[in-house]
C-alpha positions as CSV (number, residue, x, y, z in Angstrom):
1,X,-25.7,-3.8,5.4
2,X,-23.3,-0.2,4.7
3,X,-19.6,-0.1,4.8
4,X,-17.7,2.8,5.6
5,X,-13.9,2.5,4.9
6,X,-11.2,5.8,6.0
7,X,-8.0,6.5,7.1
8,X,-6.1,6.1,3.4
9,X,-3.8,8.5,2.3
10,X,0.2,9.6,1.2
11,X,2.7,7.7,2.9
12,X,6.6,7.5,2.4
13,X,7.8,4.2,2.1
14,X,8.5,2.7,5.5
15,X,5.8,4.4,6.9
16,X,2.3,3.0,8.4
17,X,-1.3,3.6,7.5
18,X,-4.3,2.3,9.6
19,X,-7.7,1.9,7.8
20,X,-11.0,1.3,9.4
21,X,-14.0,-0.1,8.2
22,X,-17.4,1.0,10.2
23,X,-20.4,-1.5,9.0
24,X,-23.8,-0.5,9.3
25,X,-26.2,-3.8,9.7
26,X,-29.7,-3.8,10.0
27,X,-31.2,-7.3,10.8
28,X,-28.3,-9.6,11.8
29,X,-25.2,-9.2,13.7
30,X,-22.2,-7.7,12.8
31,X,-20.7,-11.3,14.7
32,X,-22.5,-12.9,11.5
33,X,-19.8,-11.7,8.7
34,X,-16.6,-12.2,7.6
35,X,-14.7,-9.1,6.9
36,X,-11.9,-8.4,4.4
37,X,-10.2,-6.0,2.9
38,X,-9.0,-5.9,-0.8
39,X,-7.1,-3.8,-3.2
40,X,-7.1,-2.9,-6.7
41,X,-3.7,-0.7,-7.9
42,X,-4.2,1.5,-11.5
43,X,-4.4,-1.0,-14.2
44,X,-4.4,-4.3,-11.4
45,X,-7.0,-5.8,-10.8
46,X,-8.8,-6.3,-7.2
47,X,-6.8,-8.7,-5.3
48,X,-7.3,-10.0,-1.9
49,X,-5.5,-8.3,0.9
50,X,-6.4,-10.1,4.3
51,X,-9.8,-11.2,6.1
52,X,-10.7,-11.8,9.7
53,X,-13.1,-14.4,11.4
54,X,-15.7,-13.1,13.8
55,X,-14.0,-14.1,16.8
56,X,-11.3,-12.1,15.8
57,X,-9.0,-14.8,16.4
58,X,-8.7,-16.7,13.1
59,X,-7.3,-14.4,9.9
60,X,-5.3,-14.9,6.8
61,X,-3.3,-13.3,5.0
62,X,-2.2,-12.9,0.9
63,X,1.4,-13.6,1.1
64,X,2.5,-10.1,-0.5
65,X,1.5,-8.2,2.6
66,X,2.2,-11.1,5.6
67,X,4.2,-9.8,8.4
68,X,3.7,-6.0,7.6
69,X,0.2,-5.6,7.8
70,X,-2.2,-6.5,10.8
71,X,-6.2,-7.2,10.1
72,X,-8.0,-6.8,13.6
73,X,-12.2,-6.1,14.6
74,X,-13.9,-4.5,17.1
75,X,-17.2,-6.5,17.1
76,X,-18.6,-3.9,20.2
77,X,-17.5,-0.9,17.3
78,X,-18.8,-3.1,14.2
79,X,-15.4,-2.0,12.7
80,X,-12.6,-3.9,11.4
81,X,-9.0,-2.1,11.1
82,X,-5.8,-2.9,8.6
83,X,-3.0,-1.6,10.2
84,X,-0.2,-1.7,7.7
85,X,3.3,-0.9,8.1
86,X,6.8,-1.0,6.5
87,X,4.6,0.3,3.5
88,X,6.1,-0.4,0.2
89,X,5.4,1.9,-3.6
90,X,3.4,-1.4,-4.4
91,X,1.1,-1.4,-1.6
92,X,-0.6,1.6,-3.5
93,X,-3.7,0.8,-4.4
94,X,-7.6,1.9,-3.4
95,X,-8.2,0.0,-0.9
96,X,-11.7,-1.7,0.2
97,X,-13.6,-3.4,2.8
98,X,-15.7,-6.2,2.1
99,X,-18.3,-8.3,4.4
100,X,-19.4,-11.9,3.4
101,X,-22.1,-13.5,5.6
102,X,-21.1,-16.4,7.6
103,X,-18.0,-17.8,9.0
104,X,-15.8,-19.1,6.1
105,X,-12.6,-17.7,6.1
106,X,-11.6,-19.7,2.9
107,X,-13.5,-17.1,1.3
108,X,-10.9,-15.1,-0.6
109,X,-12.3,-14.3,-4.1
110,X,-13.8,-10.8,-4.4
111,X,-17.3,-12.4,-5.9
112,X,-17.6,-14.3,-2.7
113,X,-18.0,-10.9,-0.9
114,X,-21.5,-9.0,-1.2
115,X,-21.1,-6.1,0.8
116,X,-18.1,-3.4,-0.3
117,X,-17.5,-0.1,1.1
118,X,-16.5,2.7,-1.2
119,X,-12.7,2.3,-1.2
120,X,-9.7,4.8,0.4
121,X,-7.0,5.2,-1.6
122,X,-3.3,4.8,-0.3
123,X,-0.3,6.3,-2.2
124,X,3.0,5.0,-1.2
125,X,5.8,7.2,-2.2
126,X,9.7,5.8,-2.9
C-alpha cells in the first residue's frame, strides 16, 4: 500500500483547502481499508483528525475540526479527501493520510494504522 498526499499550502485564516490522498494498493481492494487523516503541529504529537469507513457513509471527526472539516472518499479513484473550511492558525501542521485494513472506525490512534503517506504541509496565517 502506497499513499500519496497532496493539496497543502499557505492559506489565510478563514480560508479553505482540500487535501487529497491517492492510494496505490496491490493484492487488496481500497474498499478493505478505513482511511484516516492525522496531523502534527510543530512541537506536538501526532493527532487524529478524521477517518472514514469504506462505505463512505460512516465518518468520525476530532472535536477540534468537527463542523469545519469534511472527509470523503472516491472508491473508484482510490482517493480520500479532506475538505478544510474556516481554517484557523491552530490548524497549521503537517497532515498525513493513513490506511488501516479492516472496517473498525473506532481505530483512531496512529499506531492502529499500518500505512502512511508522506505528509503535506498546511500553514494558516492569522
